[in-house]
C-alpha positions as CSV (number, residue, x, y, z in Angstrom):
1,X,0.0,0.0,0.0
2,X,1.4,3.4,-0.9
3,X,0.5,6.3,1.4
4,X,-1.9,8.8,-0.1
5,X,-3.5,6.2,-2.4
6,X,-7.2,6.3,-2.8
7,X,-7.7,3.3,-5.1
8,X,-11.3,2.2,-5.5
9,X,-11.7,-1.6,-5.3
10,X,-14.6,-3.4,-6.7
11,X,-15.9,-6.6,-5.1
12,X,-16.7,-9.5,-5.1
13,X,-13.3,-10.8,-6.0
14,X,-12.3,-13.5,-8.4
15,X,-9.2,-15.2,-7.0
16,X,-6.8,-16.4,-9.7
17,X,-3.8,-18.2,-8.4
18,X,-0.6,-18.8,-10.5
19,X,0.8,-22.0,-9.1
20,X,4.3,-20.8,-10.0
21,X,3.9,-17.9,-7.6
22,X,2.4,-19.7,-4.6
23,X,5.4,-19.1,-2.4
24,X,6.3,-15.4,-1.9
25,X,9.6,-14.4,-3.4
26,X,12.4,-13.8,-1.0
27,X,13.6,-10.2,-1.2
28,X,17.2,-9.6,-2.2
29,X,19.5,-8.4,0.6
30,X,18.8,-4.7,1.0
31,X,21.4,-2.3,-0.2
32,X,20.2,0.7,1.8
33,X,22.3,1.0,5.0
34,X,21.2,2.1,8.4
35,X,22.3,2.4,12.0
36,X,19.7,2.0,14.8
37,X,19.6,4.1,17.9
38,X,18.3,2.2,21.0
39,X,20.1,3.7,24.0
40,X,19.7,1.7,27.2
41,X,16.8,-0.3,25.7
42,X,18.1,-2.9,23.3
43,X,16.6,-6.3,24.0
44,X,14.0,-4.7,26.2
45,X,10.2,-4.1,25.4
46,X,10.7,-0.3,24.7
47,X,13.5,-1.2,22.2
48,X,11.1,-3.3,20.1
49,X,11.7,-1.4,16.9
50,X,15.5,-2.1,17.1
51,X,14.8,-5.7,18.2
52,X,12.6,-6.2,15.3
53,X,15.0,-4.8,12.7
54,X,17.8,-7.0,14.0
55,X,15.6,-10.1,13.5
56,X,14.1,-9.1,10.2
57,X,14.6,-6.2,7.8
58,X,13.6,-6.2,4.1
59,X,14.3,-2.6,3.6
60,X,17.5,-1.8,5.4
61,X,20.9,-3.4,5.9
62,X,21.4,-2.8,9.6
63,X,25.1,-2.0,10.2
64,X,25.0,-1.5,14.0
65,X,23.0,-0.7,17.1
66,X,23.7,2.2,19.3
67,X,23.3,1.4,23.0
68,X,26.1,2.3,25.5
69,X,24.9,-0.2,28.1
70,X,25.3,-3.2,25.8
71,X,28.3,-1.8,23.8
72,X,30.7,-4.5,22.7
73,X,28.1,-7.2,22.4
74,X,26.6,-8.9,19.3
75,X,23.0,-7.9,18.7
76,X,21.9,-11.4,17.8
77,X,23.5,-12.9,20.9
78,X,21.7,-10.4,23.1
79,X,18.3,-11.1,21.6
80,X,18.3,-14.8,20.8
81,X,21.7,-16.2,21.8
82,X,22.5,-16.4,18.0
83,X,25.3,-14.2,16.8
84,X,24.5,-12.2,13.6
85,X,27.5,-9.9,13.2
86,X,25.5,-6.8,14.0
87,X,27.6,-5.0,16.7
88,X,26.2,-2.9,19.5
89,X,28.3,0.3,19.7
90,X,28.6,3.0,22.3
91,X,27.6,6.1,20.4
92,X,27.1,7.7,17.0
93,X,30.8,8.4,16.6
94,X,31.6,4.7,17.1
95,X,28.8,3.6,14.7
96,X,30.1,5.9,12.0
97,X,33.7,4.7,12.5
98,X,32.5,1.1,12.2
99,X,30.5,1.9,9.1
100,X,33.5,3.3,7.3
101,X,31.2,5.8,5.5
102,X,28.1,7.7,6.2
103,X,25.1,5.3,6.4
104,X,22.0,6.1,4.4
105,X,19.7,6.2,7.4
106,X,19.6,6.8,11.2
107,X,16.7,4.9,12.6
108,X,15.2,5.8,16.0
109,X,14.7,2.3,17.3
110,X,12.6,2.7,20.4
111,X,9.0,3.0,21.3
112,X,8.8,5.0,24.6
113,X,5.5,5.5,26.4
114,X,5.8,9.2,25.8
115,X,5.9,8.8,22.1
116,X,8.3,11.8,21.9
117,X,12.1,12.5,21.8
118,X,13.8,13.6,25.0
119,X,16.0,16.7,24.9
120,X,19.1,14.6,24.7
121,X,17.7,12.5,21.9
122,X,16.7,15.6,19.9
123,X,20.4,16.6,19.9
124,X,21.5,13.2,18.8
125,X,19.0,13.1,15.9
126,X,20.0,16.6,14.8
127,X,23.7,15.5,14.9
128,X,22.9,12.6,12.6
129,X,21.2,15.0,10.2
130,X,24.1,17.3,10.2
131,X,26.4,14.3,9.2
132,X,24.2,13.6,6.2
133,X,22.0,10.8,7.3
134,X,18.3,10.5,6.5
135,X,16.1,9.9,9.5
136,X,13.5,7.2,10.1
137,X,11.2,8.3,12.9
138,X,8.5,5.9,14.2
139,X,7.3,8.1,17.1
140,X,4.0,9.8,17.5
141,X,6.0,13.1,17.3
142,X,6.3,14.0,13.7
143,X,9.6,15.6,13.0
144,X,8.5,17.1,9.7
145,X,6.2,19.3,11.7
146,X,9.1,20.7,13.9
147,X,10.7,23.8,12.4
148,X,14.1,23.0,13.9
149,X,14.2,19.6,12.3
150,X,12.8,20.9,9.0
151,X,15.5,23.5,8.8
152,X,18.3,21.1,9.7
153,X,17.1,18.5,7.1
154,X,16.9,21.2,4.4
155,X,20.4,22.4,5.2
156,X,21.8,18.9,5.0
157,X,19.7,17.9,2.1
158,X,18.3,14.8,3.8
159,X,14.9,13.3,4.3
160,X,12.9,12.7,7.5
161,X,10.5,9.8,7.3
162,X,7.7,10.1,9.9
163,X,6.5,6.5,9.7
164,X,3.4,6.9,11.8
165,X,2.0,9.9,10.0
166,X,-1.3,8.9,8.4
167,X,-2.5,9.8,5.0
168,X,-4.4,13.1,4.6
169,X,-7.9,12.9,6.3
170,X,-9.6,13.3,2.9
171,X,-8.0,10.1,1.7
172,X,-8.7,8.0,4.8
173,X,-11.0,5.0,4.1
174,X,-14.1,4.1,6.2
175,X,-15.1,0.5,6.8
176,X,-17.3,-0.9,4.0
177,X,-17.9,-4.5,4.9
178,X,-16.2,-5.7,1.8
179,X,-13.8,-7.7,4.0
180,X,-16.5,-10.4,4.0
181,X,-15.9,-11.0,0.3
182,X,-12.2,-12.0,0.7
183,X,-12.0,-15.7,0.2
184,X,-8.7,-16.5,1.9
185,X,-8.2,-17.2,5.5
186,X,-7.4,-14.3,7.8
187,X,-5.4,-15.0,11.0
188,X,-4.7,-12.2,13.5
189,X,-1.8,-12.5,16.0
190,X,-3.0,-10.8,19.2
191,X,-1.4,-10.7,22.6
192,X,-2.1,-10.4,26.4
193,X,0.1,-7.2,26.5
194,X,1.9,-4.7,24.3
195,X,5.5,-5.3,23.3
196,X,5.1,-9.0,23.8
197,X,6.3,-10.4,20.4
198,X,3.2,-10.3,18.2
199,X,4.9,-8.9,15.2
200,X,7.9,-11.3,15.5
201,X,5.5,-14.3,15.7
202,X,3.5,-13.0,12.8
203,X,6.6,-12.7,10.7
204,X,7.8,-16.2,11.6
205,X,4.3,-17.6,10.9
206,X,4.1,-15.9,7.5
207,X,7.5,-17.2,6.5
208,X,6.8,-20.7,7.8
209,X,3.5,-21.0,5.8
210,X,5.2,-19.8,2.6
211,X,8.0,-22.3,3.1
212,X,5.4,-25.1,3.4
213,X,3.8,-24.1,0.1
214,X,0.8,-22.2,1.7
215,X,1.1,-18.7,0.2
216,X,0.8,-16.2,3.0
217,X,1.0,-12.4,3.2
218,X,1.6,-10.3,6.3
219,X,-0.4,-7.1,7.0
220,X,1.5,-5.0,9.6
221,X,-0.3,-2.6,11.8
222,X,2.5,-0.7,13.6
223,X,5.5,1.5,12.9
224,X,8.1,-1.3,13.2
225,X,6.5,-3.4,10.5
226,X,6.5,-0.5,8.1
227,X,10.2,0.3,8.9
228,X,11.1,-3.4,8.3
229,X,9.7,-3.0,4.7
230,X,6.2,-4.5,4.9
231,X,4.5,-4.1,1.6
232,X,1.1,-4.0,3.2
233,X,0.8,-2.0,6.4
234,X,-0.7,0.9,8.3
235,X,0.4,2.4,11.6
236,X,-3.0,2.0,13.1
237,X,-2.5,3.8,16.4
238,X,-1.9,7.1,14.5
239,X,-5.1,6.9,12.5
240,X,-8.2,8.7,13.7
241,X,-10.5,6.1,15.4
242,X,-13.3,6.6,12.9
243,X,-11.1,5.4,10.1
244,X,-9.1,2.6,11.9
245,X,-11.3,-0.3,10.8
246,X,-11.6,1.1,7.3
247,X,-7.9,1.6,6.8
248,X,-7.1,-1.9,7.9
249,X,-9.9,-3.4,5.8
250,X,-8.7,-1.5,2.7
251,X,-5.1,-2.6,3.4
252,X,-6.1,-6.2,3.7
253,X,-8.1,-5.9,0.4
254,X,-5.0,-4.5,-1.3
255,X,-2.9,-7.5,0.0
256,X,-5.6,-9.9,-1.3
257,X,-5.8,-8.3,-4.7
258,X,-2.0,-7.8,-5.0
259,X,-0.9,-11.3,-3.9
260,X,-3.8,-13.7,-4.2
261,X,-2.8,-15.5,-1.0
262,X,-4.2,-18.5,0.8
263,X,-3.7,-16.8,4.2
264,X,-3.4,-13.2,5.3
265,X,-1.7,-12.8,8.7
266,X,-2.6,-9.6,10.5
267,X,-0.2,-8.2,13.2
268,X,-1.8,-7.4,16.4
269,X,-1.3,-4.3,18.6
270,X,-1.7,-3.8,22.4
271,X,-4.2,-6.2,24.0
272,X,-7.9,-6.3,23.9
273,X,-8.1,-6.3,27.7
274,X,-5.5,-3.5,28.1
275,X,-7.3,-0.2,29.0
276,X,-4.5,1.9,27.5
277,X,-5.0,0.6,24.0
278,X,-7.9,0.4,21.6
279,X,-6.1,-1.0,18.5
280,X,-6.8,-4.7,19.3
281,X,-10.5,-3.9,19.0
282,X,-10.0,-2.1,15.7
283,X,-8.0,-5.1,14.4
284,X,-10.7,-7.6,15.3
285,X,-13.4,-5.4,13.7
286,X,-11.5,-4.3,10.7
287,X,-10.0,-7.7,9.7
288,X,-12.9,-10.0,10.9
289,X,-10.4,-12.8,11.4
290,X,-11.2,-16.5,10.8
291,X,-8.8,-17.3,13.7
292,X,-6.6,-15.7,16.3
293,X,-3.2,-16.8,17.6
294,X,-2.6,-15.3,21.1
295,X,0.9,-14.4,22.3
296,X,1.6,-14.5,26.1
297,X,4.6,-14.1,28.4
298,X,4.1,-16.4,31.4
299,X,6.8,-14.7,33.5
300,X,5.5,-11.2,32.9
301,X,3.8,-10.2,36.2
302,X,2.4,-6.8,35.1
303,X,1.5,-4.9,32.0
304,X,4.5,-3.3,30.2
305,X,4.9,0.3,31.5
306,X,2.0,-0.2,33.9
307,X,3.3,-1.8,37.1
308,X,0.0,-1.4,38.9
309,X,-1.8,-3.5,36.3
310,X,-1.5,-7.3,36.6
311,X,-1.2,-9.4,33.5
312,X,-4.3,-11.3,32.4
313,X,-4.3,-15.0,32.0
314,X,-4.5,-16.6,28.5
315,X,-7.9,-18.1,29.4
316,X,-9.4,-14.7,30.4
317,X,-8.0,-13.1,27.2
318,X,-9.3,-15.9,25.0
319,X,-12.7,-15.6,26.6
320,X,-12.7,-11.8,26.0
321,X,-11.6,-12.1,22.3
322,X,-14.2,-14.8,21.5
323,X,-17.0,-12.8,23.3
324,X,-16.0,-9.6,21.5
325,X,-15.6,-11.0,18.0
326,X,-17.1,-13.8,15.9
327,X,-13.8,-15.7,15.8
328,X,-11.9,-18.4,17.7
329,X,-8.5,-18.5,19.2
330,X,-6.7,-21.4,17.4
331,X,-3.4,-21.4,19.3
332,X,-1.2,-19.9,21.9
333,X,2.4,-18.8,21.5
334,X,4.9,-18.2,24.3
335,X,7.2,-15.2,24.8
336,X,10.0,-16.9,26.7
337,X,11.4,-13.7,28.4
338,X,13.0,-14.6,31.8
339,X,12.3,-18.4,31.2
340,X,14.6,-21.4,30.9
341,X,14.0,-23.8,28.1
342,X,12.7,-26.4,30.5
343,X,10.2,-23.8,31.8
344,X,9.1,-23.1,28.2
345,X,8.4,-26.8,27.7
346,X,6.5,-27.1,31.0
347,X,4.4,-24.0,30.1
348,X,3.6,-25.4,26.7
349,X,2.4,-28.7,28.2
350,X,0.4,-27.0,31.0
351,X,-1.3,-24.5,28.6
352,X,-2.2,-27.2,26.1
353,X,-3.9,-29.2,28.9
354,X,-5.7,-26.2,30.3
355,X,-6.8,-24.5,27.1
356,X,-7.2,-27.5,24.7
357,X,-5.4,-25.7,21.8
358,X,-1.9,-26.1,20.3
359,X,0.9,-24.1,22.1
360,X,4.4,-23.3,20.9
361,X,7.2,-20.7,21.0
362,X,7.9,-19.2,17.6
363,X,11.5,-18.5,18.4
364,X,12.7,-21.6,20.2
365,X,10.5,-24.4,18.8
366,X,10.3,-25.7,15.2
367,X,8.3,-23.4,13.0
368,X,6.5,-26.4,11.7
369,X,4.5,-26.2,15.0
370,X,3.0,-22.9,13.9
371,X,2.0,-24.4,10.5
372,X,0.4,-27.4,12.3
373,X,-1.4,-24.9,14.5
374,X,-3.0,-23.3,11.5
375,X,-3.7,-26.6,9.7
376,X,-5.4,-28.0,12.8
377,X,-8.1,-25.4,12.5
378,X,-8.1,-24.9,8.7
379,X,-7.4,-28.4,7.3
380,X,-8.4,-27.3,3.8
381,X,-5.1,-25.5,3.6
382,X,-3.3,-28.8,3.6
383,X,-4.8,-29.5,0.2
384,X,-3.3,-26.2,-1.0
385,X,0.0,-27.3,0.5
386,X,-0.1,-30.6,-1.4
387,X,-1.1,-28.9,-4.7
388,X,1.8,-26.4,-4.4
389,X,4.4,-29.2,-4.1
390,X,3.2,-31.0,-7.3
């Protein structure tokens, strides 16, 4: 989806599938270089944009992460105990020295609760601009509306990309109900909290389905997915509420028309039970999913950034989702933060017995488990899988 587009889409659809294109093409390694700023937050919930870019980026080649508290470590090792040769460096000077030349982009890689730059961070971003780097900003604060940043970017002849900035209000789409005419399965990946790994699980699920011959497309709903290079996405929490369902519906329609998939995976935001976020409600209404996969962190005692709010149980969140929307939760995925591997295994066993649905961990268990989770509820996709291999 290109921002500013007001394409009119006529339904119902006729889905034509080219067998040769059933599996999504893997993008070439991106040539656009970037360093990611994540001071004191890499590997933590508020560093989720940097965390996501280290795990997956179709748009940028990530050269390094800036975080003085983790300087000297490998980013992959910090996140997943798997080295990936992306170093964590102390500051901007160290990042530029490591790069050997000025990278194309400086990405602000955090999602603080304030949604704004601190005074110190303003100075760092302005320094990056003065050195000739374009800026990727995923905050609610739009730097293109700030005279100081506008003047600095013009003087340095660089761009500022405000990822969360929605299309002009006259171009925003209202919900039409045309989502009901989409013939492929739609699976939303929701969670029991914010910053709990929904996007990571959605990415892994989409890739796993494609690798098994079930053509899947991911529709992202937050700023990180758009920064990673998602072809179909909208930063839903920056859209006026009247248009949230319509913008998501229209984006899903674009993905269906553009890719003719068997499955559309929709990234969740926040949590339906979380009083600080409404985006989960819009995602359920706008996508009308056939099924939901729920992400949960068993060791998280309270909501992220809200220490006075206890975490819900998976059972209570499932009951709420299924009462709120005409859908079913088809599986649970584990965020293993603060857990040993044996504890993950025990949690999987316990939740499967309690909930009666498949349970897995997208990062530490075989991705085939995610595919099996989907096939258990939608067995007709197995026929698609077989046909694609012939």
